[in-house]
C-alpha positions as CSV (number, residue, x, y, z in Angstrom):
1,M,0.0,0.0,0.0
2,H,2.9,2.4,0.9
3,R,4.5,1.8,-2.5
4,L,1.2,2.4,-4.3
5,L,0.9,5.8,-2.5
6,L,4.5,6.7,-3.4
7,G,3.9,5.7,-7.0
8,M,0.8,7.8,-7.2
9,A,2.6,10.8,-5.6
10,A,5.4,10.4,-8.1
11,I,3.0,10.3,-11.1
12,G,1.2,13.3,-9.7
13,A,4.4,15.2,-9.4
14,L,5.4,14.4,-12.9
15,A,2.0,15.4,-14.2
16,L,2.4,18.8,-12.5
17,Q,5.9,19.4,-13.9
18,P,4.7,20.8,-17.2
19,A,2.3,23.1,-15.5
20,L,5.0,24.4,-13.1
21,A,7.5,24.7,-16.0
22,Q,5.1,27.0,-17.8
23,R,5.1,29.4,-14.8
24,Q,8.9,29.6,-14.5
25,C,10.9,32.5,-15.8
26,T,14.2,31.9,-17.6
27,S,15.7,34.5,-15.3
28,P,15.8,33.7,-11.6
29,V,15.7,37.5,-10.9
30,D,12.4,37.8,-12.9
31,Q,11.0,34.7,-11.2
32,S,11.7,36.1,-7.8
33,A,10.2,39.5,-8.7
34,F,7.0,37.9,-9.8
35,E,6.8,35.7,-6.7
36,V,7.3,38.7,-4.4
37,Q,4.6,40.6,-6.4
38,A,2.3,37.6,-5.9
39,L,3.0,37.7,-2.1
40,R,2.3,41.4,-2.0
41,S,-1.0,40.8,-3.9
42,E,-1.9,37.9,-1.6
43,L,-1.4,40.1,1.5
44,M,-3.4,42.9,-0.1
45,V,-6.3,40.6,-0.8
46,L,-6.1,39.2,2.7
47,A,-6.1,42.7,4.1
48,M,-9.1,43.8,2.1
49,G,-11.1,40.6,2.5
50,C,-10.3,40.1,6.2
51,H,-10.3,43.7,7.3
52,D,-6.7,43.5,8.3
53,D,-5.4,46.8,7.0
54,D,-3.1,47.4,10.0
55,R,-1.0,44.3,9.4
56,Y,-0.8,45.0,5.7
57,N,0.3,48.5,6.3
58,A,2.9,47.2,8.8
59,F,4.2,44.8,6.1
60,M,4.4,47.6,3.6
61,R,6.3,49.9,6.0
62,R,8.7,47.2,7.1
63,F,9.6,46.0,3.6
64,Q,9.1,49.3,1.7
65,P,12.6,49.5,0.3
66,D,12.5,45.8,-0.8
67,L,9.0,46.2,-2.3
68,M,10.1,49.4,-4.2
69,A,13.1,47.5,-5.6
70,N,10.9,44.6,-6.6
71,E,8.5,47.0,-8.3
72,K,11.4,48.4,-10.3
73,A,12.4,44.9,-11.3
74,I,8.8,44.1,-12.4
75,D,8.8,47.4,-14.4
76,A,12.1,46.5,-16.1
77,Y,10.7,43.1,-17.1
78,F,7.6,44.7,-18.6
79,K,9.6,47.3,-20.5
80,R,11.9,44.5,-21.9
81,A,8.9,42.3,-22.8
82,Y,6.4,44.9,-24.1
83,G,8.2,48.1,-25.0
84,R,5.8,50.9,-25.4
85,S,2.9,48.8,-24.1
86,A,4.8,48.1,-20.8
87,Q,2.6,50.1,-18.5
88,T,-0.6,48.8,-19.9
89,E,0.6,45.2,-19.7
90,H,2.0,45.8,-16.2
91,D,-1.3,47.2,-15.0
92,R,-3.2,44.3,-16.6
93,F,-0.9,41.8,-14.9
94,V,-1.3,43.4,-11.4
95,T,-5.1,43.5,-11.9
96,D,-5.3,39.9,-13.2
97,L,-3.0,38.7,-10.3
98,A,-5.2,40.4,-7.7
99,N,-8.4,39.0,-9.3
100,A,-7.0,35.5,-9.5
101,I,-5.9,35.5,-5.9
102,S,-9.3,37.0,-4.9
103,R,-11.1,34.2,-6.8
104,E,-9.1,31.6,-5.0
105,G,-10.0,33.2,-1.7
106,T,-13.7,33.3,-2.6
107,Q,-13.5,29.5,-3.3
108,L,-12.4,29.0,0.3
109,G,-15.4,30.8,1.6
110,G,-15.5,31.3,5.4
111,D,-12.2,29.5,5.7
112,F,-10.3,32.1,3.8
113,C,-9.4,34.5,6.7
114,P,-8.6,31.8,9.3
115,R,-6.7,29.7,6.9
116,N,-4.6,32.5,5.5
117,G,-4.3,35.0,8.4
118,A,-1.1,33.3,9.6
119,V,0.6,34.6,6.5
120,F,0.9,38.1,8.1
121,A,2.6,36.7,11.2
122,E,5.0,34.5,9.1
123,V,6.0,37.5,6.9
124,M,6.5,39.8,9.8
125,A,8.8,37.2,11.4
126,L,11.2,37.4,8.4
127,H,14.4,39.3,9.0
128,S,15.8,40.2,5.5
129,T,15.1,40.8,1.9
130,T,16.5,37.3,1.0
131,E,14.1,35.7,3.5
132,L,11.2,37.6,1.9
133,A,12.0,36.3,-1.6
134,D,12.6,32.8,-0.3
135,Y,9.3,32.9,1.6
136,A,7.5,34.0,-1.5
137,A,9.1,31.3,-3.6
138,G,8.1,28.6,-1.1
139,K,4.5,29.7,-0.9
140,D,3.8,29.1,-4.7
141,L,1.4,32.1,-4.8
142,V,1.4,32.8,-8.5
143,P,-2.0,31.4,-9.5
144,N,-2.0,28.6,-12.1
145,T,-4.3,30.7,-14.3
146,L,-1.6,33.3,-14.8
147,D,1.3,32.9,-17.1
148,I,4.4,34.7,-16.1
149,C,7.5,35.5,-18.2
150,T,5.8,34.2,-21.3
151,A,5.9,37.3,-23.4
152,A,9.6,38.0,-23.0
153,I,11.2,39.0,-26.2
154,P,14.9,38.6,-27.0
155,A,17.1,41.5,-25.9
156,H,18.1,42.2,-29.5
157,A,14.5,42.4,-30.8
158,P,13.0,45.9,-31.3
159,A,10.4,47.1,-28.8
160,H,7.6,47.0,-31.5
161,A,8.2,43.2,-31.8
162,A,6.6,42.7,-28.4
163,A,3.3,40.9,-28.2
164,K,0.3,43.2,-28.6
165,K,-2.9,42.7,-26.8
166,P,-6.1,44.6,-27.1
167,E,-6.2,47.7,-24.8
168,M,-8.4,47.4,-21.8
169,K,-8.9,49.6,-18.8
170,T,-7.3,48.4,-15.6
171,A,-7.1,49.6,-12.1
172,K,-4.0,51.8,-11.4
173,R,-1.6,50.5,-8.7
C-alpha cells in the first residue's frame, strides 16, 4: 500500500511538472520578482477581505525598500517584454493577479481568513530581503491561471516586436 501511494505521488508530481514549468521564468531574478509581487497581492487581498489593514500597512512599511526595488524589477521586465505597451501590460498583470488571488480566496469561503491569516505573522517574522524572496518562492502564490514570463522578447529584438494585446482599462496601482 505504501509503494502504491508513493507511486501515485510520483506520477502526480510528474503530471504537475509541465504546468509548473510554464510558470517559470528563464531569469531567476524575474522569477523572484513575480513571486514577491504575488505575495504582496496575496497580502493585499487578505487585508481587504479580512479587514486586516493594520497588518498589511505594517508589512508595507517594514519591507518598503524591498518592495520598491521589486516594483522596479517588475517594471524593467515589462519594459523589456512589451516596449511601449509596458505600463498597460503591467497594469493588466497586477489586476489579473489580484483578481485570480481573490477568486481563489472566494472559493475557500468562510475558511479564507482563518486559513490565510497566519501569513501576516509569518511574513513579519522574516528578517531580511532574502528571506522575503525565499518565503514568497516557497508559498507558490502565482495562480495557475496566470502565465508569467511568457511574453519576454529577445534582448536584440526591437520594442515593437513585443506581443500586442487589445487595450483594456485596468485599475492603477
